[in-house]
C-alpha positions as a Markdown table, in Angstrom:
| # | Residue | x | y | z |
|---|---|---|---|---|
| 1 | Unk | 49.6 | 112.1 | 82.9 |
| 2 | Unk | 49.8 | 113.0 | 86.5 |
| 3 | Unk | 52.8 | 110.7 | 87.0 |
| 4 | Unk | 54.6 | 112.4 | 84.2 |
| 5 | Unk | 53.9 | 115.8 | 85.7 |
| 6 | Unk | 55.3 | 114.6 | 89.1 |
| 7 | Unk | 58.4 | 113.2 | 87.4 |
| 8 | Unk | 59.0 | 116.4 | 85.5 |
| 9 | Unk | 58.5 | 118.4 | 88.7 |
| 10 | Unk | 61.1 | 116.3 | 90.6 |
| 11 | Unk | 63.5 | 116.6 | 87.7 |
| 12 | Unk | 63.0 | 120.4 | 87.7 |
| 13 | Unk | 63.5 | 120.6 | 91.4 |
| 14 | Unk | 66.7 | 118.5 | 91.2 |
| 15 | Unk | 68.1 | 120.6 | 88.4 |
| 16 | Unk | 67.4 | 123.8 | 90.3 |
| 17 | Unk | 69.2 | 122.4 | 93.4 |
| 18 | Unk | 72.2 | 121.4 | 91.3 |
| 19 | Unk | 72.3 | 124.8 | 89.7 |
| 20 | Unk | 72.2 | 126.5 | 93.1 |
| 21 | Unk | 75.0 | 124.3 | 94.4 |
| 22 | Unk | 77.1 | 125.2 | 91.4 |
| 23 | Unk | 76.4 | 128.9 | 91.7 |
| 24 | Unk | 77.2 | 128.9 | 95.4 |
| 25 | Unk | 80.4 | 127.0 | 94.7 |
| 26 | Unk | 81.6 | 129.5 | 92.1 |
| 27 | Unk | 80.7 | 132.4 | 94.4 |
| 28 | Unk | 82.5 | 130.9 | 97.4 |
| 29 | Unk | 85.5 | 130.0 | 95.2 |
| 30 | Unk | 85.7 | 133.6 | 94.2 |
| 31 | Unk | 85.5 | 134.8 | 97.8 |
| 32 | Unk | 88.3 | 132.4 | 98.9 |
| 33 | Unk | 90.7 | 134.2 | 96.6 |
| 34 | Unk | 90.7 | 137.2 | 99.0 |
| 35 | Unk | 92.2 | 135.4 | 102.1 |
| 36 | Unk | 94.5 | 133.5 | 99.7 |
| 37 | Unk | 95.9 | 136.8 | 98.3 |
| 38 | Unk | 96.3 | 138.2 | 101.8 |
| 39 | Unk | 98.0 | 135.0 | 103.0 |
| 40 | Unk | 100.3 | 135.1 | 100.0 |
| 41 | Unk | 101.3 | 138.7 | 100.7 |
| 42 | Unk | 102.1 | 137.8 | 104.3 |
| 43 | Unk | 103.9 | 134.6 | 103.2 |
| 44 | Unk | 106.2 | 136.4 | 100.8 |
| 45 | Unk | 107.6 | 138.3 | 103.8 |
| 46 | Unk | 108.1 | 135.2 | 106.1 |
| 47 | Unk | 111.5 | 133.6 | 106.6 |
| 48 | Unk | 110.8 | 130.1 | 105.3 |
| 49 | Unk | 114.5 | 129.5 | 104.6 |
| 50 | Unk | 115.3 | 129.7 | 108.3 |
| 51 | Unk | 112.4 | 127.3 | 109.1 |
| 52 | Unk | 113.6 | 124.8 | 106.4 |
| 53 | Unk | 117.2 | 125.0 | 107.7 |
| 54 | Unk | 116.2 | 124.5 | 111.3 |
| 55 | Unk | 114.0 | 121.5 | 111.0 |
| 56 | Unk | 112.7 | 120.6 | 107.5 |
| 57 | Unk | 111.0 | 117.3 | 108.6 |
| 58 | Unk | 109.2 | 119.0 | 111.4 |
| 59 | Unk | 108.1 | 121.8 | 109.1 |
| 60 | Unk | 106.8 | 119.3 | 106.5 |
| 61 | Unk | 104.9 | 117.3 | 109.2 |
| 62 | Unk | 103.5 | 120.4 | 110.7 |
| 63 | Unk | 102.2 | 121.6 | 107.3 |
| 64 | Unk | 100.6 | 118.3 | 106.6 |
| 65 | Unk | 99.0 | 118.1 | 110.0 |
| 66 | Unk | 97.6 | 121.6 | 109.7 |
| 67 | Unk | 96.2 | 121.1 | 106.1 |
| 68 | Unk | 94.6 | 117.8 | 106.8 |
| 69 | Unk | 93.4 | 118.9 | 110.3 |
| 70 | Unk | 91.7 | 121.9 | 108.7 |
| 71 | Unk | 90.1 | 119.9 | 105.9 |
| 72 | Unk | 88.7 | 117.5 | 108.5 |
| 73 | Unk | 87.2 | 120.4 | 110.5 |
| 74 | Unk | 85.7 | 121.9 | 107.4 |
| 75 | Unk | 84.1 | 118.5 | 106.5 |
| 76 | Unk | 82.7 | 118.2 | 110.0 |
| 77 | Unk | 81.1 | 121.7 | 109.8 |
| 78 | Unk | 80.2 | 121.6 | 106.1 |
| 79 | Unk | 76.5 | 122.1 | 106.9 |
| 80 | Unk | 76.7 | 125.2 | 109.0 |
| 81 | Unk | 78.2 | 128.7 | 108.9 |
| 82 | Unk | 81.3 | 127.6 | 110.9 |
| 83 | Unk | 82.4 | 125.6 | 107.8 |
| 84 | Unk | 82.5 | 128.8 | 105.8 |
| 85 | Unk | 84.7 | 130.6 | 108.3 |
| 86 | Unk | 86.9 | 127.5 | 108.6 |
| 87 | Unk | 87.2 | 127.5 | 104.8 |
| 88 | Unk | 88.3 | 131.1 | 104.7 |
| 89 | Unk | 90.9 | 130.3 | 107.5 |
| 90 | Unk | 92.1 | 127.3 | 105.5 |
| 91 | Unk | 92.5 | 129.4 | 102.3 |
| 92 | Unk | 94.5 | 132.0 | 104.2 |
| 93 | Unk | 96.9 | 129.3 | 105.4 |
| 94 | Unk | 97.1 | 128.0 | 101.9 |
| 95 | Unk | 98.0 | 131.5 | 100.8 |
| 96 | Unk | 100.8 | 131.6 | 103.4 |
| 97 | Unk | 102.1 | 128.3 | 102.0 |
| 98 | Unk | 102.6 | 130.0 | 98.6 |
| 99 | Unk | 105.2 | 132.1 | 100.3 |
| 100 | Unk | 108.3 | 130.0 | 99.5 |
| 101 | Unk | 107.6 | 129.4 | 95.8 |
| 102 | Unk | 106.6 | 133.1 | 95.3 |
| 103 | Unk | 109.8 | 134.2 | 97.0 |
| 104 | Unk | 111.7 | 131.9 | 94.7 |
| 105 | Unk | 109.9 | 133.2 | 91.6 |
| 106 | Unk | 110.4 | 136.9 | 92.6 |
| 107 | Unk | 114.1 | 136.3 | 92.9 |
| 108 | Unk | 114.2 | 135.6 | 89.1 |
| 109 | Unk | 114.4 | 138.5 | 86.7 |
| 110 | Unk | 111.2 | 137.4 | 85.0 |
| 111 | Unk | 109.6 | 136.0 | 88.1 |
| 112 | Unk | 106.6 | 138.4 | 88.0 |
| 113 | Unk | 105.9 | 137.4 | 84.4 |
| 114 | Unk | 106.0 | 133.7 | 85.3 |
| 115 | Unk | 103.6 | 134.2 | 88.2 |
| 116 | Unk | 101.2 | 136.0 | 85.9 |
| 117 | Unk | 101.5 | 133.2 | 83.3 |
| 118 | Unk | 100.9 | 130.5 | 86.0 |
| 119 | Unk | 97.9 | 132.4 | 87.3 |
| 120 | Unk | 96.5 | 133.0 | 83.8 |
| 121 | Unk | 97.1 | 129.4 | 82.8 |
| 122 | Unk | 95.3 | 128.2 | 85.9 |
| 123 | Unk | 92.4 | 130.5 | 85.3 |
| 124 | Unk | 92.0 | 129.5 | 81.6 |
| 125 | Unk | 92.3 | 125.8 | 82.5 |
| 126 | Unk | 89.5 | 126.2 | 85.2 |
| 127 | Unk | 87.2 | 128.0 | 82.8 |
| 128 | Unk | 87.7 | 125.4 | 80.1 |
| 129 | Unk | 87.3 | 122.5 | 82.5 |
| 130 | Unk | 84.2 | 124.1 | 84.1 |
| 131 | Unk | 82.6 | 124.5 | 80.7 |
| 132 | Unk | 83.2 | 120.8 | 79.8 |
| 133 | Unk | 82.3 | 119.4 | 83.3 |
| 134 | Unk | 79.1 | 121.4 | 83.6 |
| 135 | Unk | 77.6 | 119.5 | 80.6 |
| 136 | Unk | 75.0 | 117.2 | 82.2 |
| 137 | Unk | 75.1 | 114.8 | 79.2 |
| 138 | Unk | 78.7 | 113.9 | 80.0 |
| 139 | Unk | 79.5 | 111.5 | 82.9 |
| 140 | Unk | 83.0 | 111.7 | 84.3 |
| 141 | Unk | 82.3 | 109.6 | 87.4 |
| 142 | Unk | 84.6 | 106.8 | 86.1 |
| 143 | Unk | 87.6 | 109.1 | 86.7 |
| 144 | Unk | 87.3 | 109.0 | 90.5 |
| 145 | Unk | 89.1 | 105.8 | 91.1 |
| 146 | Unk | 91.9 | 106.6 | 88.6 |
| 147 | Unk | 92.4 | 110.1 | 90.1 |
| 148 | Unk | 92.7 | 108.7 | 93.6 |
| 149 | Unk | 95.3 | 106.1 | 92.6 |
| 150 | Unk | 97.2 | 108.8 | 90.7 |
| 151 | Unk | 97.3 | 111.2 | 93.7 |
| 152 | Unk | 98.5 | 108.4 | 96.0 |
| 153 | Unk | 101.3 | 107.6 | 93.6 |
| 154 | Unk | 102.3 | 111.3 | 93.4 |
| 155 | Unk | 102.4 | 111.6 | 97.2 |
| 156 | Unk | 104.7 | 108.6 | 97.4 |
| 157 | Unk | 106.9 | 110.1 | 94.7 |
| 158 | Unk | 106.9 | 113.5 | 96.4 |
| 159 | Unk | 108.0 | 112.0 | 99.7 |
| 160 | Unk | 110.8 | 110.1 | 98.0 |
| 161 | Unk | 112.0 | 113.2 | 96.2 |
| 162 | Unk | 111.9 | 115.2 | 99.5 |
| 163 | Unk | 114.9 | 113.2 | 100.5 |
| 164 | Unk | 116.6 | 112.5 | 97.2 |
| 165 | Unk | 116.0 | 115.9 | 95.5 |
| 166 | Unk | 116.2 | 114.6 | 91.8 |
| 167 | Unk | 115.5 | 117.6 | 89.5 |
| 168 | Unk | 114.1 | 115.4 | 86.6 |
| 169 | Unk | 111.7 | 113.7 | 89.1 |
| 170 | Unk | 110.5 | 117.1 | 90.4 |
| 171 | Unk | 109.6 | 118.2 | 86.9 |
| 172 | Unk | 107.8 | 114.9 | 86.2 |
| 173 | Unk | 105.9 | 115.2 | 89.4 |
| 174 | Unk | 104.8 | 118.8 | 88.7 |
| 175 | Unk | 103.6 | 117.9 | 85.2 |
| 176 | Unk | 101.6 | 114.9 | 86.5 |
| 177 | Unk | 100.1 | 117.0 | 89.3 |
| 178 | Unk | 98.9 | 119.7 | 86.9 |
| 179 | Unk | 97.2 | 117.0 | 84.8 |
| 180 | Unk | 95.7 | 115.3 | 87.9 |
| 181 | Unk | 94.4 | 118.5 | 89.2 |
| 182 | Unk | 92.7 | 119.2 | 85.9 |
| 183 | Unk | 91.1 | 115.8 | 86.2 |
| 184 | Unk | 89.9 | 116.6 | 89.7 |
| 185 | Unk | 88.3 | 119.9 | 88.7 |
| 186 | Unk | 86.5 | 118.3 | 85.8 |
| 187 | Unk | 85.3 | 115.4 | 88.0 |
| 188 | Unk | 84.1 | 117.6 | 90.9 |
| 189 | Unk | 82.2 | 120.1 | 88.7 |
| 190 | Unk | 80.6 | 117.2 | 86.8 |
| 191 | Unk | 79.6 | 115.6 | 90.2 |
| 192 | Unk | 77.8 | 118.8 | 91.1 |
| 193 | Unk | 75.8 | 119.1 | 87.9 |
| 194 | Unk | 74.9 | 115.4 | 88.0 |
| 195 | Unk | 73.8 | 115.5 | 91.7 |
| 196 | Unk | 76.7 | 113.6 | 93.1 |
| 197 | Unk | 77.9 | 116.5 | 95.2 |
| 198 | Unk | 75.2 | 118.6 | 97.0 |
| 199 | Unk | 77.3 | 120.5 | 99.5 |
| 200 | Unk | 78.8 | 123.7 | 98.1 |
| 201 | Unk | 81.4 | 124.1 | 101.0 |
| 202 | Unk | 82.9 | 120.7 | 100.3 |
| 203 | Unk | 82.7 | 121.3 | 96.5 |
| 204 | Unk | 84.5 | 124.6 | 97.0 |
| 205 | Unk | 87.2 | 123.0 | 99.2 |
| 206 | Unk | 87.9 | 120.3 | 96.6 |
| 207 | Unk | 88.1 | 122.6 | 93.6 |
| 208 | Unk | 90.2 | 125.2 | 95.6 |
| 209 | Unk | 92.8 | 122.6 | 96.6 |
| 210 | Unk | 93.0 | 121.5 | 92.9 |
| 211 | Unk | 93.4 | 125.1 | 91.7 |
| 212 | Unk | 96.0 | 125.8 | 94.4 |
| 213 | Unk | 98.1 | 122.7 | 93.5 |
| 214 | Unk | 97.7 | 123.4 | 89.8 |
| 215 | Unk | 99.0 | 126.9 | 90.2 |
| 216 | Unk | 101.9 | 125.9 | 92.4 |
| 217 | Unk | 103.1 | 123.1 | 90.1 |
| 218 | Unk | 102.5 | 125.1 | 86.9 |
| 219 | Unk | 104.6 | 127.9 | 88.4 |
| 220 | Unk | 107.3 | 125.4 | 89.4 |
| 221 | Unk | 107.4 | 124.0 | 85.8 |
| 222 | Unk | 107.6 | 127.5 | 84.3 |
| 223 | Unk | 110.4 | 128.5 | 86.7 |
| 224 | Unk | 112.4 | 125.4 | 85.8 |
| 225 | Unk | 111.9 | 125.7 | 82.0 |
| 226 | Unk | 111.7 | 129.5 | 81.5 |
| 227 | Unk | 113.2 | 131.1 | 84.7 |
| 228 | Unk | 116.0 | 133.7 | 84.1 |
| 229 | Unk | 118.5 | 135.2 | 86.5 |
| 230 | Unk | 119.7 | 137.8 | 84.0 |
């Protein structure tokens, strides 16, 4: 009987830890929206067209280096307060990078509406996926390998389309990215509640990147399919 009590105690402690990680992740995720919005407001007023015209390849490489460099630094400091501030800095930069697509959307007559639809669609998707993924009886760990393969294939397709600029391929990439990001959100939240992810900073980073990409590509799809210049 003592053994059973000890097992129940360990399970209760583990469950409490998982719930704490999930709560901290959701709280941190909400806080990252503040620097993201500030960054987006700054990005809307930046001259990205000039940067693209001057040296598109260098801009692309610079963005990749900054994003991956920041994620590496956050991972290195995920167990201390520096990681939190680095995460806020990262989300500000990601807000800046929303500048070009927001500028494009706002040049459309229904651009504001499309931005709202993309934001609302992303929020509803997150809430739905969070509800599904937080069910401890479901195990989505099998998705990890498929999602990794999928994202590698998408990156290759994006690099190819960067040079060839095929509209149909752009639409396909955006649709696939939206689905992949939904899978990543589901996977990450399920990892938290099942004890596979115990660091809320890394969990927040992963979910944030998925939400950012989902919003960006959903907005791109909406602009292509519903955008109006009237």
